[in-house]
C-alpha positions in Angstrom: 97.5 103.1 95.6 94.4 101.4 97.0 94.5 97.8 98.2 91.6 95.4 98.8 92.6 92.7 101.2 90.8 89.5 101.4 90.1 87.2 104.4 92.9 84.7 103.5 95.5 87.5 103.5 94.2 89.0 106.8 94.4 85.5 108.3 98.0 85.1 107.0 98.9 88.4 108.5 97.5 87.4 111.9 99.0 83.9 111.9 102.4 84.3 110.3 103.5 88.0 110.8 101.9 89.5 113.9 103.2 86.9 116.4 106.7 88.0 115.5 106.2 91.8 115.3 108.1 94.3 117.3 105.9 96.5 119.6 102.8 96.2 117.4 104.7 98.1 114.7 103.3 96.0 111.7 99.8 96.1 113.2 100.0 99.9 113.6 101.3 100.2 110.0 98.4 98.1 108.6 95.7 99.8 110.7 97.2 103.2 109.7 96.8 102.3 106.0 93.2 101.2 106.7 92.5 104.5 108.5 93.8 106.5 105.5 91.8 104.4 103.0 94.9 103.0 101.3 93.9 99.5 102.5 90.2 98.7 102.0 88.3 96.2 104.0 84.9 95.3 102.5 82.0 94.5 104.9 81.8 90.9 103.4 85.5 90.4 104.3 84.9 91.7 107.8 81.9 89.3 108.2 84.0 86.4 107.0 86.7 87.4 109.4 84.3 87.1 112.4 83.9 83.3 111.9 87.1 82.2 110.1 89.5 80.4 112.6 87.2 81.3 115.5 87.4 85.0 114.8 91.2 85.3 115.3 91.4 88.1 112.8 88.9 90.3 114.7 90.6 89.3 118.1 94.1 90.1 116.9 93.6 93.1 114.6 91.6 96.0 115.9 90.0 96.8 112.6 88.5 100.3 112.6 84.8 99.5 112.0 84.1 103.1 110.7 86.4 102.3 107.8 84.6 99.1 106.7 83.3 99.7 103.1 79.7 98.7 102.6 79.0 96.6 99.5 75.2 96.6 99.1 75.3 99.2 96.4 78.0 97.3 94.4 75.9 95.5 91.8 77.0 93.4 88.8 76.4 94.5 85.3 74.7 92.3 82.6 78.2 91.7 81.2 79.4 90.4 84.6 76.4 88.0 84.7 77.4 86.7 81.3 81.0 86.3 82.3 79.9 84.6 85.5 77.9 82.0 83.7 80.4 81.4 80.9 84.0 82.3 81.9 84.1 82.3 85.7 82.6 78.9 86.4 83.9 75.5 85.6 81.8 73.9 82.9 82.2 70.4 84.3 80.9 71.6 87.7 78.1 73.6 86.1 76.9 70.7 84.1 76.4 68.7 87.2 73.7 71.1 88.4 70.2 71.8 87.0 69.3 75.4 86.3 67.7 76.0 89.7 70.7 74.7 91.5 73.0 76.8 89.4 70.9 79.9 90.1 71.2 79.2 93.8 75.0 78.8 93.6 75.3 81.8 91.4 73.4 84.0 93.9 75.5 82.6 96.8 78.7 83.6 94.9 77.3 87.0 94.1 76.9 87.7 97.8 80.3 86.3 98.7 83.3 88.4 99.7 85.1 87.2 96.5 82.4 88.5 94.2 82.1 91.8 96.0 85.9 92.4 95.9 85.9 91.7 92.1 82.9 94.0 91.6 84.6 96.7 93.7 87.7 96.5 91.5 85.8 96.7 88.2 83.2 99.3 89.2 85.4 102.2 87.9 87.5 100.3 85.4 86.3 102.5 82.5 87.3 105.7 84.3 90.5 107.6 83.8 91.4 107.0 87.4 95.1 106.1 87.7 94.7 104.7 91.2 93.2 101.3 90.3 92.8 98.9 93.3 95.1 95.9 93.8 93.4 92.8 95.2 95.5 91.0 97.8 94.8 87.3 98.3 96.7 84.2 99.4 94.6 82.0 97.0 96.4 80.5 94.0 94.8 80.1 90.6 95.0 76.3 90.8 91.8 74.4 90.7 91.9 72.1 93.7 88.7 72.3 95.6 85.9 71.3 93.1 84.2 74.6 93.5 81.8 75.8 90.9 83.5 79.2 90.4 87.1 80.0 89.7 89.4 81.4 92.4 90.2 85.1 92.7 93.6 85.1 90.9 92.1 83.4 87.9 89.1 85.8 87.7 91.4 88.8 88.3 93.7 87.7 85.4 90.7 87.4 83.1 89.4 90.9 84.1 92.9 92.4 84.1 92.7 93.3 87.7 96.0 93.7 89.4 96.5 91.2 92.2 99.2 89.9 94.5 99.8 88.1 97.8 100.6 89.6 101.1 104.5 89.2 100.9 104.5 90.9 97.5 102.2 93.7 98.8 104.5 94.4 101.7 107.8 94.1 99.8 107.0 95.5 96.4 104.1 97.9 96.9 104.7 99.2 100.4 108.5 98.8 100.1 108.7 97.5 103.6 111.8 95.9 105.0 110.2 93.4 107.3 113.2 93.2 109.5 112.2 96.6 110.9 108.8 95.3 112.0 109.6 91.7 113.0 111.8 90.2 115.7 
């Protein structure tokens, strides 16, 4: 199993779990999974983590920098561009923009951590690989922020990318009994 974890999930880990852990046991578990490559942190997620909530993720989690996955070679396909313009954006928001403004917003999205995570998950979708990545996010699919592009869970569902939140990852995928790790 490979897990891509987004900034919101790292923030939830730091805010809601780590303050209650026993002897850094949960931190060690997560960092160990990052070291083995089971949990993947993309460079864009790491960058976001440096400025979200005053860098609390970087301060609290000692993320191994040599395990951060570079994303500059992860490029969208023509099909992805079409989906981005037709399926992944909200038509009402897109119609408020002229074509130049939409291109600017589209390029910003393509450079975002969300887009890079999606592209990472679909880059080998056609292969026979059994170990497809799971994208972990605390976002919900509900539209509540007037953004141009849909949220990660909605896009993942459209692309048939497995996704879950942090509690589901820990309980169902890692089979953790959190009482062993938390006070």
